[in-house]
Structures are given as C-alpha cells and as structure tokens.
N, C-alpha and C positions, 0 to 999 in steps of 0.2 A: 504494500500500500504506500503510495507516495502522494503528497500534497504540498503546496507551498506553505500553508499555515495550518497547523493543527491546534484547535481550541478545545480544551478539555473542560467541559461544563457548558450548559445551555441556559443558564440564568440570564438576567438582564445584562450583566457585564460581558459574558461570552458572546451573546447575540449582537450587542451593540458594537463590540470590537469587530466581529465578522462583517457587519453591515457598513463599517467605515473603512474597510479594506478596498483597494481598487478592484473593480470587477475583472481586471486582467489577472488577478491572483486567485488561485484555487484555495478554498478554505474547507476544512472538514471540522464540523462541530460534533463532539460526542457527548453523550450523557449517560450516566450510570443507570438511570431508571428511564421513565418515559419523559418526553419533552416538557410536560407541564408539571412535573414533580420536582420543582426547584423552589427554594425559599423565596425567590423573587416574586413568585405567584402569591405568597402568603402575606406580603407586606400590606398592612391595613392602613396605617396612619396617613402617609403622604410623602411628598418630596419637597425639600426646601427650595426656595428661590429668593435671590436678592431682589427686593421689591424696588428699591431705588438707591441712589448713592447715599442718601441720608441714613439708610439702614445698614450700610456696610460695617461700620465700626461696632454696632451693637451685635450684628450677626457674628462677626469675627470674635468678639469678646464672649458671646454666649457659647460658641464652640470651644474656645479655650477654657472657659470656666468649667464646663461640663467635663472636659478632658483633663482637669487638674493641672492645666498649663504645661502638660507634657507633650502637647501637639507639635508637629513640625509646622511652623508658621507659614513657610512657603507653600506647603501642600494645601493648607487651609485657604490661603489667598488664591491659589490656582482654582480650587473647587468653587469658592464663592464667586469669583469673577467669571467663571465659565457657566454659572447656573442658568442665566437667562438664555444663553444660546442653546443649552441642552433642552430647556423647556420649549423653545421655539422649534427645535428639531423634533421633539416628541409630538407636538401639535401637528406638525407637517406629516407625521407618520399616522395621524388619525387618533392619537391618544386624547381622550376626553378628560377634562377637569371640571369640577363644579364651578358654576359661574353665577353672578348676580343677575338681577332682572335686566340690567343695562348691558349684559354680555361680558362684563369684566370678570377677571378671576375672583373667585371666593377663596379667602385664606382662612386657615384655622391655626390654632396654637397648641403646642404640647409642652410638657415639662421642661423647664430650664430655658425656654425661649422668652425673651423680653418683649417680643412683638409677634403678631400673627403674620407668618411668612411661609406657611406650609400649604401647598396645593394638594388637592385630594380628589378622588372620585369615589363617592359613597365611602365604604370601608373596605374597598378592594383595589386600592391604588396600584399596588404591585402587580396584580393580575391584569389590570387595564393596560399598564405600560408593557409588561413582558409579553402578553398575548399579541399586542400590536407588533412588537419587534419580531416575534416568532412568525407571525403571518407574513411579514416582509421578507424574512430570511427564507421562508419556503418558496418565495417567488424568484429568488436570485439564482440564476443558473450556475454561478461560481461557488455557491455554498451548498455543501453536502451535510445533511443532518443524520446522525447515527444514534439510535436509541439502544438502551440496554448494552452499552459498551463501556467497559470499565478500565480506568488507568491502573496498570499493575506496576509500571516503572517507567522512568524516562530512559532514553537511549542517548548516551553521551560519550565523548572522548576528549581528553585534553581540555576539560572544562568548557566544552562546546556542546550544546544540546542539539541532537539531530533527529528528534522525534520521540516516540514513546512505544512501549510494549503495551498492547491493549488486549483485553479479553473480550471477544466479540459475543454477539447475542447467541450464537450457536455453541459457545463454550471454547472455541479455538483461540489460540494466542497468535497475535499478529504483530510484526514489527512495522509500525507506521512511520515512514521517513518524512521529515518535514524540515524545510529551511528554518522555520520559526515555530516555536511551540508556546502556547499561552495557557497557563494554569488558571482556571476559573471554576474550581471545584466547590466553592461555597464554604459553609461553616463546619463546625465540629460537634453539632448537637447530638449525633448518634453515639458519641462517647459518654453521654450523660444519662443518668436515670430519669431525669425530668428535663425536657427541653421543648421549646416551641418549634424546633427544626424538624425536617423530615428525618426519619431514622437512618436512612442510607447515607446521610452526610456525615462522614466519619473522619474527616481531616486527612484524606488520602494524599493530597499534595504536600501537606506538612510532613507526613511520614516519609514520603519519597525525598523531600528536601533534606531531612535529617540524615538519610542514608548517604546522600551525595554531597553533604557538607555545604549545601546552599544556605546562604545567610538568612537567619530568621530575626525578627524584631518583636519585642514585647510578647514573647510566646505565652506568657501566663496571664495576659490581659483578656479576661473573659467577662462579658457583660451578662448579668442576670436581670431579666425583665421583672419588674415588681408585680405585675398582675397577669397571671395565667389562670384560666378557669380551673378550679380544684376538682379533681376526680380521684377517688380512692381506688386502689387496687387495679390500676390500668398501666399498660406499657405503651399506650398510644401517644402520639405527639400531643403535647399540651396545647390547648386552644388559647390563643392570645386574646386578651381583652385590651384593645388598643389604648395607647397613651392619649389619643385624641379624645377618648371618652372623658378622661379627667380634665383635658383641656377645655372641654365644653361644660364642665361643672360637676362631674361625678365625684362622690365623696367616699372616703374609706372609714370604716367603723371597727371598733374592737368587739369582743364577744358580748358586751353590754349595750351595743348600739351607740357608742360614744366615738366621736371623731377624735383621732389621736395624732394627726400629722398634716403638714401642708402637702397636698396631693401633687403640686407642681414642682417639687424638688427634683434635682437630677436623679436619674434612675438608680445609681448606686446608693445615694443617700436615702432614697425612698425605700429601696429594698432592705437596707439595714434597719430602718425604722419599723418596717413590717415584720421582719424576722424577730426584732426585739419585742414587739408587741405580742407575737405568737408565743414566744418563750414566757413572757409575763403572764399571759392568759392560759398557757398550757393547751393551746389549740393548734390545729394543722393548717389553718387558713384564717384570713380576716374577711370582712364583708365589704363589698363595693355596692354603692347605692347609685343607680342610674335614674332614679325617680326624680332627681333634681333637674333632669333634662326634659324639655317638653316632648310629648309623644311624637308630634310631627317631625321634630328634629331627629329623634331616635330612628323613626321609620325612614327618613330621607338620608341620613348620614351614616347610620350603623345598622342597616337591615340584616347583614349576615351575623353580626353579633347577637342581635335580638333573636334571630331564627335559631342560632345554635343554643342559646340559653333556653329557649322554649323547648328545643329537642331534649334538653337535659332536665326539663320539668320546672323551669323558672320563668315567670312572667316579670320581665324587668320593669314594667310599668307599675307593678304591685309589690314587689319584694326585692330584697338585696340578693346578690349572688356571691358565692364563696370564691375567693381568689388567693393565689399563693405565688411567690416568686419562682421562676424557672429559668434555666439557661436559655439565652436568646441570641447573643451575637458575639463574634470573635473579633476583638479590636487588634490583636496581634496577628502574626502570620509571616509569610515570606517577605523579607525586606525588599522593597523596590524603590527606585528613584522616581523622579518626576515624570518619566516617560514609561513607567511600569516595568523597567528592566530589572531583572534579578542579578545576583552575583555570578550567574553562569551565562556565557554568551549564547545568543539565540533563544533564550528562555525568558518569558515574561510572566507576570502574575497580576491578576486584576480581581476586583470584587472582594468578597469577604476573606478569601484565602490569602490576600495580599495585605501588606502593611506599609503604607507610605507615610504614616504618622499623622494623618488627618485627625483621627479620633482621640489620640492621646490615651489616657487611662480609662476613659469612659465616653462612649459615643453620645453625641447630642441627638435627640430624637429627630428622625426623618432626614438625617444626613447620609444614611447608608445608600439609598437608591441613587442619590445625586453623586456621591463620591464614586460609586461603582461605574456610573456612566461616564463621568468626566475623565477618569483615568483609563477606562477601556478605550475611549476614543483616542487618547494620547498614545496608547500602545499601538493602535492601528496606524496612526500617523507615523510613528517611529519605524514600524515594520515596513510601511510603504516607502520610506526614505532609505531603506537599506539596513536599518537597525544597527546592532552592535556586533555583527559577525566579524571575526578577525580576517576572514578571506571569503571570496565568493563561493557559493555552493556549500556542500557538506563534505567533510573529510571521510575517508574510508572507515567503515564500521563492520565488525564481524557480524555474520548472520545470527539470527535469533537461535539460541540454544534450546532446542525443542525439549530437552530433558530437564530444564530448570523449572521448578515449581514456583512461578512468580506469585501465585495466590498466597502460598505459605509465606513467601518472603514479605509480601505486603502486610500480612498479619504481624510479622516480626517488627516491621517499621512502625506499624500503628501502635504497638505496645510501647515502643520508644517514644512515640508522640504523646501518648497518655501520660507517661512519666514526665516528659518535658513540660507539658501544659499544666498538669494537675499535681505533679509531685508525688505520684503514686506508682508503685511498682506493678501492681496488678489490679484488674477489675475496672469497672466503669467509674467515671467521675460521678459525683452526686451534688446537685444544686443544694 
C-alpha cells in the first residue's frame, strides 16, 4: 500500500488536514472503528471564536488562566487569530451554527470564559462540524477512507517516518508506505474506568511514540470533566452533561439540595470541589439542576441531553439529575511545533493526541475543536510545502516481517503508556 499522506484517525483534525491537502496529493485516512465513532462527533458545547479585536486580550487571558499559565503563548495566539477564518471555512462547508433573528451568530458561554464567545449548534456541535467534513472528504477523489483499520506501529528508519504497519479490516497486516504520516488518533479514555470517550480510544499513538522515543509533552496532563451522567455498574462510555448547561444557568447541589460551588469555575477547580463534596457527603455523585433553564431553551439548545436523561428515567424539567466527574480530555501528548511537526521527520500529530501547548495544564472549554482544526490545517500546509523530510522521497525500508506479532507489541507499548500517563504499572486508570 502506498500513498502520499497517511492520516491515522478520522476525527475533525484528521479530516480537516486531508481536506486542506492539495488535490494532487493522495491521502489515505484510516480509522480504528467506523467513520462516525470519533470523539469529535461527541463534542456538545461548541467552538470558540474571537468575536472582535476588543475580545482578544480577554480570550487570551481566559485560556491562560484556565491552563494555569503553563500554555505556550505563541500557540494560543496562533489559535485565537486563526479562529475567524476557521469558522468562515466551516460555514462554507455547510456547517450550521445557531443564529439570532437578524441572522447573526448566537454565542453562548461556558466555565472560565469572561464573555460569550462560543458558537454552537443545539448540543451536537461536534457532530455538525465533523459530519460536514466527512461528507466533503467522501467526495474528494484524492482521499481514501478506510474503516476498521488499526495502527499497530509506525515504519521508520534513521528517525524518518515512512508510513505505518496497519491491521486491516480482514485481520491482515499491511505495510502502508507514505511520504508523510499524520497521527490523529484522538484521546486516551479507553485506558480509564470512567470516561466520556469512546472505549476504543486507547492512546495508540502515544504508545507507539514511547517505543520510538518520539518526544512527548505534559504526558500526565489529563482533564476530568466535572459533570458526566452517573450510572452505577456500567462499563459504557459516560454520557457528558455539557458545560454549556451550566453556562446557561444550571446549578449543582449536595445531597441536601444545597448549592455548594460556583458552577462556572474552570473544570479542574470545579471537579475538585465536586469530589470534595462527594467525600463530605459520602455519596457517589452530586445533583445538577436544569430546572433553572427555561423549557424552551432546554428543548432548543440541549435536546439530546434532555432525551438521554429521559431515557434514563429523569425529567429535567421536574427533577435534578445525578452527575459525577469522569475522564474527558488529554491536554498532553506528542510534542509538536507550530506546524504540527513531531521530533521525527515526516511525522506529524494533530488533535487530541498532539500537544502544542495551547491548553497548558487545563483546557478552556470549547477550545478543543478550534485548536484541532487550526493546527490540522497548518500541518496540511506544511506537508504541501515539502515538510521536514531530510531528502526527497523515502529511504529504503525492509519489508514487513510477517512473523512479528504487532498486536502483542502494541499491547506492550500501551502498558508503557498507562504507566507514563497515570503512574501505574498495571491495570486501567481510574477517574
């Protein structure tokens, strides 16, 4: 198998990267599951946009404050300055955002934001964006989409990436040669007992990077979302109760129905407050009250949250719902520069698996979709310009050793990743 660009992951960052490559370049986009089982489809809240120049300093400060001032300031500047162009691009792709009666964008607010600057579509913003990108990718003759295809290892020599070893849908192992390879494998939620991520997202790119000594950054920076719907005795992905709900006025109560915290604190601080209250009360969850939000707003802005709660036996217009913190997002990852290059030539990383320093220690709400798109486009532009290959083409590489058990090797790498991220020798992490 040979392609110009191999993109491992079909979330918004992988798709956006593929769509911004020249149509003269052949791109193969692989996904471990089906094309719609990426966390990009799950993003509820929205995507940030710089509203005007007067908003720049407060947006910049909000991002740094949420990240405990450990952010890479140049990365933050790049992201914010590119936000309006990204939104214009998405609208041209047919992405819908909520608008006011005059047709202008409707903005909402989430925790740690000092101003309403988040665009959204109902409570399925990620699905709206990613589905439109996927529809466009399916129409591009230079983009090949492969489902149920898993990364087992990268193929490299002399610190130059030349593609990857893949396990195909039929179970066979294939050496996919590529001039450029982009890691866009998403998060690490599958390593955790409780996570809002899909279970098959198990940090495969992080594991492979550890094996090949590709530089990582902030490997232990893991974000816990304060409010996932509490279910006992289940191994299913935790259902997220969006931060936008609290941005629109929802309240958090202890076991006695008393409010105990400012609901718009940054996620890490709010999570700590919730866990402290749970310990104090001796409970497995706290209560979230959506009755503070008008019914028409609930139906218009949060229809899927309302429907899910109803399916679990809760009428959010009449009663509170149980919520608990759960692993949500990975701020660390494979270290990248401002063009999404990794420490290995020919290899890029974008989206949640990458770390360019935008988020610092704690991600500001609704910066994830924006950051993924901004730096995925920059990766595509760098690749189109020739990237960071030390010489044209790819150097000779030995043929795939058919006797190597790459699946077993990946499990070994993944165990090392668990230890690196969570500081544990064995077993799954626990939120």
